[in-house]
N, C-alpha and C positions, 0 to 999 in steps of 0.2 A: 291551664285549667279551663273548664267550661264557664264562660261568663255570659249570663243571660242579659239581654237588653231590658227585659222586664222580669219581675219576680215570677217564679213558677215553682210548682211542687212536682217532684219526680220520685220514682222508686218507692211508691206506697206499697206497704206490705203489712200483713197481720201475722202475729206469732213471732217466735224466735228464729225459725228456720229461714234459710236463704234459698233453698232449692225450690220451694213452693210456698205460696201464701195461703195458709189455712188456719182456721180457728180450732185449736185442739182443746179449748176450754171455753166456758161460757163468757169469760171476760178476757179475751186475748189482748196482749200488748199490740200497739200500733206504732209503726215507724215510717218515716218519710224523709226525703232530702229537700232542701231549699236551695235553689239556684237563683241568684239575683245580682244586680250590680253591687260592687263592693260598698258603695256609699249608702245603699238602701238598708234601713234598719227595720227588722221585723218586731212587731209588738205581741202578736198572738197568732194562733192558728184556729181555724174553724173546721170542724169535721161534720160532714153531712151524711146521714144514713138514709138510704132509699130515697134520696133527693127530697126528703121532707124534714127530718129531725136534725137540728144543728146543735153542736156542743162546742165550747171553747176549750183550748188546750195550749200548752207551751208551743212557741212557734217552731221549734226544732224538734222533730219527732224522733226521739230516741227511746224506744220501748215505752211509749206513753201508755198510761192506764186507759182501759176501755171506758169511754165516758157515757155509754148508753146502757139501757137495761140489758140484762144478761141475754146472750143468745140461747137458742134452744137447739137440741140435736137435730141435725138435718136442715137447719135454716140455710137459705141462700139469700144473701143480702148484698146491697150495693153501697160502697163507701167512697166518698170523695173528700179531699182536703184542699183548703186554700190558706194562704197566709196574708195577714193584714199588717201594714207597716205603721210605724209611729206617726207617719204623716197622714194616716187614714186611707192611703191607697191599698188596694188588694190585688193579689194575683187572681188569675182565672182559676176556677175549680179544676183540680187534677182530673186526669182521665179516670172514669168510673172504674172502681176495682171490685170485682165480684168476690164475696166472702162465702166460703162453704164451711159450715160448722161441722167439723168431723170429730165428734166425741159422743159419748153416751152417758146418760145419768140414770139409767134404769138398772135394776138388778139383772145380772147375767142369767140367761135362760138356757143357753146351749150347753149340752153335755160334751165332755171330752170323748173322742172316739179313739179306740186303740184296738190292736189285734187281740181277739179273745183267747187265742192259743198260740202265742209266739213260740218259735222253735229255737231261737237264739237270742242272746243279749243284744239290746239296742237294735232290734230288727227294723229296718226301714219298711214302709208300706205305701200302697196306693189307696186312695179313697175317692169314691165318686158317688154322685147322686144326680139322677135325671128328674126334672120336675116341670110341670106346665106353668107358663107365665101368661097371665091374662093380658089381653090387648090394652087394658086400661093402665098398665104399669108405665110410669113415666121416668123412674130413676131407680137405681140399685146401688147399694153400698155393701161391700163385703167386710165383715168383721171376723178376724181369726185370732184366737188365743192359742198358744202352742207350748207344749212341753217338748221343745226341740226346735227344728227349723222346717220350713215348708216352702213349696212353690205351687202356686194355684193357677189354674186355667179355667176360663169360662167359655164354653163352646169351642174348645180347642185353641183359644188364644190366651197368651200370657196376660194376667190381669195388670201387671206393671213390669218395670224393668229392674226392680230390686232383687237382691240375692240374700240368702241367709236370713230371710224374714223369720221372726220379728226382731232378731238380735238377741243379745244376752243381757239379762238383768239378774238381780238377786231374787230368783224365782220364788223362794219361800216368803219373801216380803212383797214383791211387786211382780205380778204375772203380766207379761207384756201382751198388748192387744194391737194388732195392725188393722187399720181401717183404710179401705181402698174404694174409690168411686169406680164402679164397673158398668155404669149406665150405657156407655158406648158399645159394650160387648153383649148386652142383653138383647134377646129376640122376643119382644112382646108378641103374644098370640101364638107362640110355638112352645115345643118342649125344649128346654135348655138343660145343659149338663155342666155341673161344677165338678172339677177334678183337681185333686190335691195330692202332691207327692210329699212324703213326710220322712224325715230322718231325725236322729237323736241330737245331733249338733252338740251344743254346750250342755244340754240337759242330761244326756247319758254319758258324758265324757268321764274318764277316770282322772281324779286330781290327786296330787301328791307326788312324792319322789321315791323311786325304788320300790321296795316292798310295801311301803305305806300307801301307794296309790290305790284309790278306790273310787267307786261312783258315789257322788255326793247327793244328787237330786233324785235320780230314779233309774230304773233298769230299762224302761221302754218308752219310746216317744208317743206322743198323742197330740191331737188337735181338737179344738172346739170351734167349728165354723158356724157363722150365722150370716146369711144373705138377707139383707133388709130391703124389701121392695116397697116402693111408694106408688100409690094409685092416683089417678086424676082427682079423685074426691078427697085426697089427703089420708086415706086409709093406709095403715102399715101392715104388711104381711112378711112374716119371717120364715125363711127356710133354714132350719137350724140343725145342729148335730143331734140325731136321734137314730132309732133302729132302722130307718129306711135307707140309710147309707150302706154302701157295700165296700168291703176292704179286701185287699190282696197283698199278702206278705212275701210273695215269691216273684216279684218283678225283676227288672234288669239290675236294680241297685241291690247287690248282694249284701254289702256292708258299707258303713260310712262312719268316719270318726274325724274329729278335728285334728287330733294328733296322728292317727294311723293313716288317714287318707281313705280312698274309696276303692271298692272292687265293683266293676260293672260288667255284667254278662249280657251282651246285646241279644243273645239268642232267647233270653227270657222276656223280652219286651212284648207286652200284650198290645198288639197293633190296634190303634184306634180307640184305646181305652178312655180317652178324654172326650169322645164324641157321643152324641145321643144314640147312634146306631149300634154301639157296642153292646154285646150280650154279657151282662155281669151275673147271670144266674148262678154260676159256679163260685162266685166270690162269697165271702163270709159276712155275716152280720157283725157289727162292731160290738166290742165290750164298751159299755157306757159308764161314765163316772162323772160325778159332779165336781167342779173345781172347788178347792178349799178356800178360795177367795175370788172376789170379782176381779177380772182383768182390767187393766187401765191402759189407755192409749199412750204410746211412747212418742213424745213430741221431739223427734230428732230426725235428721236426714238419714235415709236408709243406706245400707251398703249397696254399692252398685259396681258394675264393670266400668272402670274409669277410662282405660285405654288398653291397647294391645301393643306389645313390643315384639319385633322380629328377632330371629336368631342372628347374632352378629358374627359368630365364629363356631367352628366345629373343632374343639381341641383334640389333640391326639389322645386316643384311648389305650390304656394298657391291656385291654381285653378286646379282641377283634369282634366279639359278639355283642359288644355294648357300645353304643354311640353316645358321645357327650355333646351336649348343646350348651352354648354360652349365649345368654340374652343380654350381656353387657351391662346389666344393672341388677343389683340386689333388690328384690322386690317382694311384694306380698300379693299372692293370688294363686293362679293355677295355670295349667297348660291346655290349650285347645289345639287339636291337630286333625288333619284330614288323612284318611287311609282307606285303602281297598285291600282285601285279603280273604283267604278261605275262612269258612266258619270254623270256630274253635281256636283260631290264632290268638295267642295270649301276649298282649303288649304291656310291659311294665315300665312305669316312669318313677324314678327315684329322684328326690329333690335335695339340693344342698347349696349352701352359701359359698363353699370353697371346694376346690379340687386339689388333689395331691398325688403326684406321680401317675397321672393319667386315670385317676379314679375320683369319684365324688367322695368327699370326706364327710361322713355322717356322724362322726364322734360328737361334735357340738350339739347334735339333735337329741342326744341321750336316748330316752325310751320312745321318742316320737319316730314312727316308721316313715312318715311323710312319703308314702308310696301310693300311687294310683295305678290300678290294673284294669285293663279293658280286654274283654274276650269278644272277638268279632262274630257277627252272624252270617258273614258271607255276602252281605249286600255291598255293592260297589259304592265308592265315594262317600264314606261315612265320616261325619264330623264328631269327634269325641271331646268331651270336656266334663270334668267332675262338676257336681252340682252343689254339694253341701259340705265342702271342706275348703281349706286354703293352706298354703305353705309359704314359708319364707325361703327364698332361693334366688340364685343367679344361674346355677347350673342344673341341668337335668340329664340323667342317664337313662337312655332308652334301650330296652331289651325286648327282643322278639318281634321287632318291626318287620313286616313281610316285604321282601325285595329291598331295593336300594332306597334309603331314606333321603328325601329331599327336604333340606332345612326350611325351605319356603312354605312347606306344609304345616309348620309348627309356629305357634305364637304364644307368648306369655300374656295372660289376661290379668291386668292389675285390678285388685279389689281394695276398696276401703270405703269408709263412710264418706258420702258425697258432700264434703265440706266445701264452702266457697272460699277460694283463695282471695286474700285481702292485702297481703304485704309482699313486697319485692325488694331485693337488694342486689347491687352489683358494684364492682369497683375495678380498678386497673390491674389488680393482682388476681390472676386466674385461679390461684390456689384458694384464695378466700371465696371466690365465686363457687368453686367446686365444693368447698366445705359447706357453704350455705345450701347448695343443692342437695348435698348428702343429708343435711338436717331436714330439709323439706321431705325428702323421700322417707327418712326414718319415721318422722311423725305421721305422715300420711299412712304408711303401712301399719303402724301401730295404733292408728285411729280406726279400728275396725269394730264398730258397734259400741266400744268403750275404750278408754285409754289403757293400753297394755304395755308390758315391759318389752316383750319381744314377740316375734311372729312365727318362730320356726321350731323351737324345741318343745319338750313336754311341760310347758309352763303357760306362756301367753296370757298372763293374769293382770288384773287391774291393780298393780302395785301402787299404793298411795304415794310413796316417796318419789317415784319416777314422775308421776303426774304433777306433784307439788313443785318440783324444781323446774319442770319444763313448761308449766302453764303460761308464764309470760311470753316465752318464745312461740308457743302454739298460737297465742292471741296476736302475735306480730305477723304470723303467716296466714292464718285462716280465721274465718268467723267461727269460733268454737263455743259460742254462748249456749246454744241449744245442746250441743254435744256434752259439754261439761256439766250443764245444769241437769241433764238427765242422769248422768253418772252420780252427781252429788245426791240425787234422790235416793239412790241405793246406799251411798255412804251414810246418809242420815238414818236410813232404815236399819242398816247393820249396827250403827252406833246405839240405837234406841234400846236395845236389849243388853247393853254392855256397860251401863252406868257411866256413860260419857266417853268411854274408851272407843277409839277408832281402830279397827283391825288394819293390818298392814297390807292386805289385799281386799279389794271389793270388786265383785262379789267374793265373800269369804268362803273359800272351798278347801282350805289347807289345814283344817283341824287346829291343833294347838300351835302349829307353826305360824298360822295367820293371826293368832290372838296377841302377839307381842305388842305392847304399848310402846311405840318407838317415836322419839323426837324426829322431826323432819318428815316422817311418814304420816302419823296421825294429824300433823299440822296442815295437811291438805284441806282439812275441813275449815280452817281459818284463812288460809292463803288463797285458795282458788276462788271462793266467793268474792274476796277482795279484788283479785285480778279481773274477774268478770264485771264487777262494778266499775272498776277504773277504765277498762278497755272498751266495754260495751254499754256502759251506763245502766247496767241491770240493777236498778234500785230494788225492785220487787224480790229478786232472788236474794240479795244481800239481807233484806229485812226478814225473809223466810228462814235464812240460815243463822240468824243471831242466836236463837235458842241452842241449836247444836254447837255453834262456836263456843258459847259460854260453857256448855256441858263439857266440852273437851278441855278447856282451860281449867275448869273446876276439878276435873279428874286429875289433870297434871298437878294442880296445886295440892291435892290430897297425896299424890305420889311423892311430891317434893318435901312436903312437911313444912313445919314452921320456919326452918332455916332458909327456905326458898331456893334450895339447890336440888336439882333433879339428878341425883347420883345413884339411885337404887334401881336394880333390875337391869335386864339386858337391853343394850342399845345397838342399833346398826351403826350409829355414829357416821363418821365421814367415810361411808362405804366405798370400798375399792380405791383407797388411797394408794397410788402407785409406788410409794416409797417403802411399803411394807409387803410382806408375803401373804398374810391372811387378809381377806376383804373386810373383816370386822375388827381388825386390830390397828386402826389408823393411829398416826402419831398424835393427833389431837384428842385429848381426853374426852371420852364419851359424855361424862358429866358436864364438862364445859359446853359441849355441843348442845346437849339437852337443855341446860339452863338458858343458853342463848335463845333457843327456840321457844322456851317457856315465856321469856320476856317479850319476844316478838309477838307471839300469839295473843298474850294478854293485851298488848298495845293495839293489835288489830281489832280485838273485841271491843275495846274502849272506843276506838274510832268508829266502829259500826254502830255502837249504841248512841254515840254523839250524833251521827247522821240521822238516826231514827228518832232523835229528840228525847231520849231517855238520859237526861243529864246526870241524875243521881247514880244510876248504874254505870254510866260511862266513867264517872269519877272514881267509883270503887275499883274498876279494872285498871284505870290509869294509875291509881295508888299501888295496886298489885304489881303492875309492870315496873314502876319505880322501885318497889321493894326488891323485886327479882334482879333488876339492874344493879342496885346497890350491893346485893349479895354476890352477884357476879364479880363486880369490881373488887370487893373486899376479899374474895376467895381466890380469884384467878389473875388479878392484875397487880403488878408491882407499882410502887410510887413513881417509877420512871417510865411506865408504859409498856413494860415487858409482860407477856402472858405466861402463865404457868406451863401451858403447852406451847412451847416455842416452835410453832408450826404454822405454815401459811393459812390453813383453814381457820385456825383460832383467831388470827388477826382479821381475816376477811369477815368472819361472823361478827366480831366485836365492832368493827368499823361500819359494816353495812346495816347491822341491826341497832346502831346508835347506842351502844352499851358503854362507851368510854366517856369520861369527862372531856370537855372540849380541849383542855390544855394537853391531854395525852394523845389526842388523835394524830398530830403530825409525827410523833415518835413511833406510834404503832404502824403508820403507813410506811415510814422509813424502814422499820424492822421487817415488815412484809416484803418490801423490795429487796432488802439485804438477803433474806432467806432464799428468795427466788433466784437472785443472782448467784448466791453460793452454790446452788444446784445447777448452774449453767442455764437458767431460765427454762428448765424442763418442768413439765407439770408435776406438782406435788400436792394436788388436791383430789379428793374423791367426789362422790355424788353431791354432797352438801356444800363443799367449799368451791367447787368449780363454777357454779352460777354467779358467785359473788366476787371472785378474786379480781377480775378486771375492773369492775366498778369500784372496789375498795382501793385499788391502785390509782385510778383516775381521779376519784374524789379526793385522794390524798396527795394529788399533784405529783404522782410518780409515773408520768406519761412514758418515759423511756423504758421503764421496767414493763409496763403494760404492752408496749409495742414489741419488745423482745419476746414476751411470753406468747402473745398472739401469733407471731410470725415464726416461732420456733418450728423447725422441721425434724429435729432429732426425737427419738423415742424416750419418754412419752411426751406427746404434744398434740394439739388439735390438728396440725398439718401432717404429722407423721403418717397416719393411716393412708393418706393420699399416695405416698411413695410405695405403698403395698397394694395399690389398685382399689382402695375402698371407694364404694359408691353410696354407702350409708354410714351412719355413726356407729361405732363399736361400743360394746359393753365395757371392755377393758381397753386402756390406752395401748396395750401391747398384745392385742388379740392375735396378731401375726407378728412375730419377733423379727428383728433385723436380719437374722439368718434365714428367714423364710419359714420357720417352723411355727406351728400353732401353739398358743399358750396351753400348757398341759392340763389346766383346770377343766373340770366338767362343766364349768359355768363360763362359756365363751361364746357370746352372741355377737354376730356381726351386723345386727340391726337393732339398736338399743338407743333411744333418743336422749337419755338423761344427760350424757356428757355434751350433747349438742345444745344445751341451754345457753351457750355462747351466742346463739342466733339472735337473741334479743339484744345483746350488746352490739352486734353488727348493725342492727337497725337503729338503736337509740344513740350509740356512741360514734361508730365509724360513719354511718350515714348522717347521723345528727338529728333524727326526728323521734321525739318521744311524746307520749301522752302526759300532760301536766295537770289534768283535772278530769273527773269522771266523765266518760262518754266522749272524750276528746274535745270538750268544750274549750279547752286551752291546750296549746302545743308548747313544747320546749324544742327550740332549734339550737343545737350546740354541737357542731361537728367536732370529731376528734381527727385532726389533720395529721394522720400518720405520715411520717417523713418519706417512707418509701412508696407511698401511693400517689398516683397522678390525678386520680379522680375517684369519686364514690357517688352513688345515687341510691336513694331509698324512696319508695312510694307506698302509701297506705290508704286503702279505702276505709276511712273512719265512718262511724255512725252519722257523721255530719257531712260527708263528702270526701273527695280525694285530697289528700295532703301529700306533700313531697318536698324533699331537699336533695340538691345535688351540688357538688363542689368540684372545681377543676383547678389544678395547679398550672401556673404559667410556665411553659416549657423553657422560655428564655430567662425568666426570673422566678426560680422555684419558691422564693419566699412570698410571692404574691399569688393570691387565689381569688377565684370568683365563686360566690355562693348564690345559688338561686333557690327560692322557696315558694311553695304553693300552699296557701292557707284557705280552707273552705269558708263559705259564707257563714257569718255568725260566730266565727271562732277568732280568738286572739292568740298570738304567739309571743312567748318570752324568748328573746334571742340573745345568745352569748357567743360572740365570734372570737373572743380571746384578745383582740387588739383594741378594744374599747369597752366602755361600761355597758352592761346588759341593757336592753331596751325592749319595748313592746311594739308589735305591729298588728294590724287587723287583716281582714280577708283580702285576698288578691294574690298577684304574682309579685315577687320581690327579688331584687338583685343587689348584692353588696360586694365591694372590692375589699379584700382582707390582706393584711400583711402579718405573717407569722414566721418567726425565725425557724429556718429549717434545722433540724437536729443533725449535726455532723459529728463524725468520729475522728479521732487522731490516727496517725499512722501507728501501726502496732507490729510487734514481733515477739520472739520468745523471751526477750529481756524486758518486756513491758509488764507493768503491774497486772496481776490477775484480774482485778476488778475492772480495770480499763479495758482489758481484752474482752471480758464478758459483756461489757456494755456496747461493744461494737457489733452491729447486727450480723449474724451468721458466723461470728468468729469461733465460738465454742464448737459449733457444728463442724467448721473447717478443721479444727484441731482433732476432733474425734474421728472424722472420716479419714484424715491422713494417717492417723495411727492404725485404724482398722485395715487400711490397705496393706500396711506393713505386717500387722499381726492382729487378727480379731481378738485373740486372748488378751493381748496387751491393752487393746482399746477397752475391753470389758473391765480390766483391772484399773485402768486410768479413770474411767468414768465413775467407778465406785469409790475411788480414792479422792479425786480432786474436789476441792472447795474453792470456788472462784471468789475469794475474799481479798481485800486490799492488804498490802504489806509484804507481798511475796511475788517473785518472778515466775513465769511459766517454765523457764529453763530449769529452775530448781525442782519443780514438780515433776518434770520429765525425767530428771535424774533419779527420782524416787522409784520410777518404774523401769529403770535401766534402759531408757531409750538410747539407741546408738546415735553417734554424731550425725550420721547421714540422715536419719529420721528427723533429728532436731532441725537440721538444715531444711528439709522438705517442709516441716511445719512452719518454720520461719518464712519460707517462700509463700506458703498458703496464706499466712496471716497478712503478708504484704499485698496479697491480691484481694483482700476483703475490701469492699467499697467503703470509702470514707464519707 
């Protein structure tokens, strides 16, 4: 770690965003880091505004409240921070930090511009205006509200590097406003030209499935631009949306859709249209409309081009006229390519996540065409890239390319919200490293303006359940505070008109389908604010969310009734339980799941109220949580700790949501391990059970079962998709089946982060680094020393500085390990190494020698007890693979039949499926080769 010889303040920023420090409100939060010798103790911080006004604050700047008078729109101020120690010593003032107040508090004056006579639905258009700028203008800020997406240029130059501005919000509640400082592009004393390209994006998209799909917001895109000029004397001049703008609806962008893709005809490009010299006399005057609400700035990192990936292979194509390109990674974005060809040449790009028999397999896309078309204008060396769409893909099919295609002329452009990476994990097992990387790719791709379920098919929606289960993992990987805080604003807005109910998708565009009041989905409104408070120390957000959190729990209480059991109405339940055929028919009773979430959310509300100082209300919700827990136990739990739904998710919920009496917890954990072993340690949980199952096992001292479950390679398991070439997390455990065929369902996404919620466990448990108090003011260091791992490492840029844990096993003495930890300044860590009593340490670098007995397995064979075989790492997989080599049909029958429970030999189970003696012998040999 960085150890300063003298205390100092670094990393000063204003606002929640990490990509840029700006004030999106009059009282923005302020954050900074303290670096100092470990023994030096900070007492307070002092903030200095414009080198004059000084205010005191907490010493460690974690989203501290603005301590000065409110900022005004357009303010440019200077902020510095220093820390003062308990001994009276003080650091130097930090480097002066310029604050730009980028918000507006005035009524919106600009009109929306749109085509007066559109000729087709969702018609893209170009808009421009030339205007004189006085020599006295010193700065300029561009404000744009949009019904759709836009790209702006000032005097021919892009105003910023964002794409798909201003993103997607619940437009009917929150009209997004993008504010951009364009001072550097302005030409005072000259005629300037503002040019904007506009498409419908999410605003004109059709939502729903099959024949129910329809436009939700509007048929045509529009923009409301306002360019605010500041003169030397402080005077403000606005160039806004009015009749002086000129629009053109027949530019090169013929059509554009999020699901459909784009058609671009380069022959229709009006050359020089974004410059002052262009003659727009033939362009039309706009249709003007007043917005139905004032737009509001969106305080979130924008979507950007993050990186480019080259083509890594050219798979054989079943059609000689079609070229397949493989980018080696399932990603979210679009393709950029370079081409020369005759005018009128039509190049078509179709995108897909998988290929089959030499063709892109687009069945999982359903109604999403995911097709980009370019018609060339005959100019040489042209670079083509869509502007207002994105796709989820690894493979691209190219048709119509002139001449021989050179793969080096093609690149995949990765798009997502430009979140700052804050967490990293690695270990000695490359399979776990690849799993972790798949999780990172899946979340990044689905963090595109807001958290979505998938990026490729005719959906790409803000499903609340997916976000709820994955929020902890997201916070382990990226700084997601601004990202989720923005989306929660829409969640609250959608909830406000629904009597406390939270829709299953936000923004809610699915009609009645999105109105389901579902446990685990609506609970996003209680869980995610709690996560943001814990991981980022966002006290202000949690306080703001208490009302909506209470409203949700009150609505659930009404739905449950006086018996405190939420058993009425449809529930998604443990969605996509792999042990059943239908995604909504999980083995765990949906009423049990819903009641468990009811108890949890009531407890979270009580905790939030307690932090806010409202003791009376906190007590009321604590009593409610206790009542629900009592009803849960009375209804679903036997006196000996069995659950009415004898399924892994039921036990994981009961254990992790603290719903069981202490005396019954060991029995429940043992039963959970028993059920998982009976299934050969293959996954038996869906969306709601999967995030909890490993923690439930580990907290219940069932480390062996947890290790078996995590490292399982057979289908279904976390590692199975790797055997099928997965580079992202799948929606279904068996999206591609062992025989290589795709799951037959129309709901088969290969980029779906929900089941990747195990990522948080890799950080907290395998790496051994967890947040133990809000804002990482306290750490928990408690590694899970998996027997088959030689080392593991996790690092996290916490709001207080870099923290890390790494452990290495001694190759000569595997029971001995060395653990190193890095604790940021001002932070304490609770340490549990397993071979001694837990203890606390302070800031600095620490090293411990640890002795932990290595888990070893006995020698096994076909005459060994089934439970003993199952507990040997890799043994169940060895049996199934050996049978499959002999007969895939027999393997399928065996896997469906076998229960790995004590009291019976494997030889007897093999006889039940008529395994011949030679096969039994081969299985016996395979088991003898399993490492002990």
